[in-house]
C-alpha positions in Angstrom: 174.2 134.6 146.2 175.9 132.4 148.7 172.6 130.7 149.6 171.9 129.9 145.9 175.4 128.4 145.4 175.2 126.2 148.5 173.1 123.4 146.9 175.5 123.2 143.9 178.5 123.0 146.2 176.8 120.2 148.2 175.8 118.3 145.1 179.2 118.4 143.6 180.8 117.0 146.7 178.8 113.8 147.0 180.2 111.0 144.7 177.0 109.5 143.2 175.0 112.7 143.4 177.8 114.6 141.7 177.6 112.4 138.6 173.8 112.6 138.3 173.7 116.4 139.1 176.4 117.3 136.7 174.9 115.2 133.9 171.5 116.7 134.4 173.0 120.3 134.6 175.0 119.7 131.4 171.9 118.3 129.6 169.8 121.4 130.6 172.7 123.7 129.5 172.9 121.8 126.2 169.2 122.8 125.5 169.1 126.3 126.9 172.5 127.4 128.1 175.2 129.5 126.6 177.0 126.3 125.2 174.1 124.9 123.3 175.1 121.4 122.1 172.0 120.5 120.0 172.7 122.9 117.2 174.1 120.4 114.6 171.2 118.2 113.4 172.2 115.2 111.3 170.8 112.2 109.5 172.5 109.0 110.5 172.4 105.9 108.3 172.5 102.7 110.3 171.6 100.1 107.8 172.3 100.6 104.1 170.0 99.1 101.6 168.3 99.7 98.3 169.7 101.8 95.6 170.3 104.9 97.7 173.4 104.0 99.7 174.5 106.1 102.7 173.1 109.4 101.4 170.2 108.2 99.3 166.8 106.7 99.8 167.6 103.2 100.9 168.4 101.8 104.3 167.5 102.6 107.9 168.1 106.2 109.0 167.5 108.3 112.1 167.8 112.0 113.0 170.0 113.2 115.8 172.5 115.8 116.9 176.3 115.8 116.9 177.4 116.5 120.4 181.1 115.9 119.9 183.2 115.7 116.8 186.5 114.6 118.2 186.6 111.2 120.0 190.3 110.6 119.9 190.3 110.5 123.7 188.4 107.3 123.3 190.7 106.0 120.6 187.9 106.5 118.0 189.3 108.8 115.4 187.0 109.0 112.4 183.9 108.8 114.7 181.5 111.4 116.1 179.1 111.3 119.1 175.5 111.6 118.0 172.7 112.1 120.5 169.3 110.6 119.5 166.4 112.0 121.5 163.5 109.8 122.1 160.0 110.7 121.0 157.5 111.8 123.7 160.3 111.6 126.3 163.0 113.7 127.7 165.6 111.0 127.3 167.7 109.7 124.5 170.7 107.6 123.5 174.2 108.5 122.6 175.6 106.6 119.6 179.2 106.6 118.4 179.0 106.6 114.6 181.6 106.6 111.8 181.8 110.0 110.3 180.9 108.9 106.8 177.5 107.7 108.0 176.5 111.2 109.3 174.9 113.7 106.9 174.4 117.3 108.2 170.8 118.5 107.8 170.2 122.0 106.5 167.4 122.7 109.0 166.8 124.8 112.2 168.0 122.7 115.2 165.0 123.7 117.4 162.6 122.6 114.6 164.5 119.3 114.2 164.3 118.7 118.0 160.6 119.4 118.0 160.1 117.0 115.1 162.0 114.2 116.8 160.6 114.6 120.3 157.1 114.8 119.0 157.4 111.6 117.0 157.4 113.5 113.7 154.2 115.5 114.3 155.6 118.9 115.3 158.4 121.1 113.8 158.9 122.3 110.3 156.5 124.2 108.2 154.2 122.8 105.6 
């Protein structure tokens, strides 16, 4: 057990490596760990347009996952952190979005992730 813990102890002591290692570790835990973070799929409206408004058919929207609902520590009350995974890639972007522009999706989070990462080809049932 000591041998398996040694690399983690080393990685968490080196300044630059610590940041990268802990970020990657947290991302992996978010997908498969006990504290899964990608379990709140949402539809985010970035540009409103047409007759639909924020929740309707008009405007530019994207699918993501709420990763943090309280951003008061950043001085951003009324905002949430939404992670937007990229298609065909294991990367993504984090957006800070006003709460009123986020609509929860009534869908299984793993199917939503498969849908987004595959560029809309996988996930969901026909």
